[in-house]
C-alpha positions in Angstrom: 109.5 112.2 84.8 110.7 115.2 82.7 110.9 113.1 79.7 107.3 112.1 80.1 105.9 115.6 80.1 107.5 118.6 78.5 105.5 121.0 80.9 107.9 119.8 83.8 110.8 121.0 81.8 109.0 124.4 81.3 108.1 124.5 85.0 111.6 123.7 86.1 113.1 126.3 83.8 110.7 128.9 85.4 111.6 127.8 88.9 115.4 128.0 88.1 115.2 131.1 85.9 116.9 129.2 83.1 115.9 129.4 79.4 118.7 127.2 78.0 118.7 123.5 77.5 118.2 121.8 81.0 121.0 119.6 82.2 119.6 116.9 84.5 119.5 115.9 87.3 118.2 118.9 89.3 117.9 118.0 92.9 115.5 119.7 95.4 115.4 118.7 99.0 112.4 119.9 101.1 111.4 122.3 98.2 114.8 123.9 98.2 117.1 123.6 95.1 120.4 121.9 96.1 122.1 121.5 92.7 122.9 119.2 89.9 124.9 115.9 90.0 128.3 117.6 90.6 127.0 119.6 93.6 125.4 116.5 95.1 128.5 114.5 94.8 130.5 117.4 96.4 127.9 117.5 99.3 128.1 113.7 99.8 131.9 113.7 99.7 131.9 116.5 102.4 129.4 114.7 104.6 126.8 117.5 104.0 124.2 115.7 102.0 123.4 113.3 104.9 122.7 116.3 107.1 120.3 117.6 104.4 118.3 114.5 104.2 118.1 113.6 107.9 114.8 113.8 109.4 112.9 113.6 106.1 110.1 111.2 105.9 110.9 108.0 104.1 109.4 107.4 100.7 106.3 105.4 100.6 107.2 101.9 99.6 103.8 101.0 98.3 103.8 100.9 94.5 100.6 102.0 92.6 99.0 99.1 91.0 97.8 101.1 88.0 101.0 102.7 86.8 103.8 100.7 88.7 105.0 104.0 90.3 105.6 106.0 87.2 102.8 108.2 87.8 101.7 108.0 84.0 99.6 105.7 82.1 98.7 105.4 78.4 96.1 107.8 77.2 92.6 106.2 77.1 91.6 108.5 74.1 94.5 107.5 71.7 95.9 104.4 73.3 99.3 106.2 73.6 99.7 107.1 70.0 99.0 110.8 70.6 96.8 110.7 67.4 93.1 110.2 67.1 91.2 109.1 64.0 87.7 109.8 63.0 86.2 109.2 59.5 84.9 112.8 59.3 88.3 114.6 60.0 91.0 111.8 59.6 93.9 111.8 62.0 94.2 114.6 64.5 96.5 115.2 67.5 95.1 114.0 70.8 94.4 116.8 73.1 94.0 114.6 76.2 97.6 113.5 76.7 101.4 114.6 76.6 103.2 114.4 73.4 104.2 111.0 74.5 100.9 109.8 74.5 100.6 109.6 78.3 98.2 111.0 81.0 98.8 111.3 84.7 97.8 108.2 86.6 94.4 108.9 88.2 95.2 106.4 91.0 98.2 108.1 92.5 99.2 111.3 90.7 98.4 114.6 92.6 96.8 117.5 90.7 99.3 119.8 88.8 100.5 122.8 90.8 
């Protein structure tokens, strides 16, 4: 998801207090930051990861018909090009979508925090 909207990277950097380039993955369980890939591997090998996820509700197995579960779809304004054209102005950057020409899926995405 982070690659689909750079605002997520900015939000994650704010949460973690990190201004440098973000190494992924960053894993949160129940809203608590657990760590990156190495920390998760260590927790798994020590048998601690299972304890952290026990009791959590299972993910919904129903996949959104509009976006296939990606939570983003192509922008209606620019058809995913991130550029709009009018004869009066010519090309301009689309303001309705991300830099990747995507918008949140209106069928399944929750409102931004």
